[in-house]
N, C-alpha and C positions, 0 to 999 in steps of 0.2 A: 502157500503150497507150491507155487511155481518156482520158488527160489531154491537153487541147488544147495546141498549141504556144503558149508564153508563159504557160500556166496554172501555178498554184501548188498544191502539196500540202504540208499541214502534218502532220508526223509528231510525235506526242506520246505519252509514256508516263508513268505514275506510278511509274517504276522508277529506281533508281540504278545498275543493272547495265550495264556497258559492252557485254556481249553483246546486250542488248536495245536499246541506244541507239546510241552512236557507232560501234561495230563493225558494226552492222546497216546504218547509213546509209552508212558507208564502203564496204561490200560492194555496196550498191545503186548507189552512184555509179560503181563500177567496172563493174557489169553493164549500166548504162544511161548511156552516155557523153553522150546528149542532155540529161541532167538535170544540174543544178548546184545547189550550195548557195546560197540567196538570203540577203541580209543581213537581220538582224533587230535591232531596238533594244528590248530588254526590260530593265525595271528589276529588278535582283536576280540573275537567273541568271548563272552564270559560263560563259564560253566554254570548251567542251571539244571540240576539233576532231575531227570535224565536229559542230556543234550547240551547244546550251546546256544546262547542268545546273543545276537548283536543288536544293541539298542539303537534306535533311530538317531541320526545326526542330521538336523535340518540342512538342506542344500547338498547333502552327500548320499544318504541312503534312507530307506523307509523302515529299516530294521529287518532282521532275518533270524530264523531258527534252523538249526541243523541237528540231526541225530543219525549216526551211522550204526546200522544194525547188522549183525552177522548171524547166519543160521548155523 
């Protein structure tokens, strides 16, 4: 409700769990039909509908999830 029309919200976690990532964003998009997934061009992360997942690489990262939403 606080996001201005046309505004963006970046959702990001350091998790690889679907319940914290793509499932949460899918539920959000159902609950807020005025929101939509915005396109992102990220090097490395794999598309996982909805959003992007960067899988863990030992010694480099713990894994991340990103979803860019627009109202």
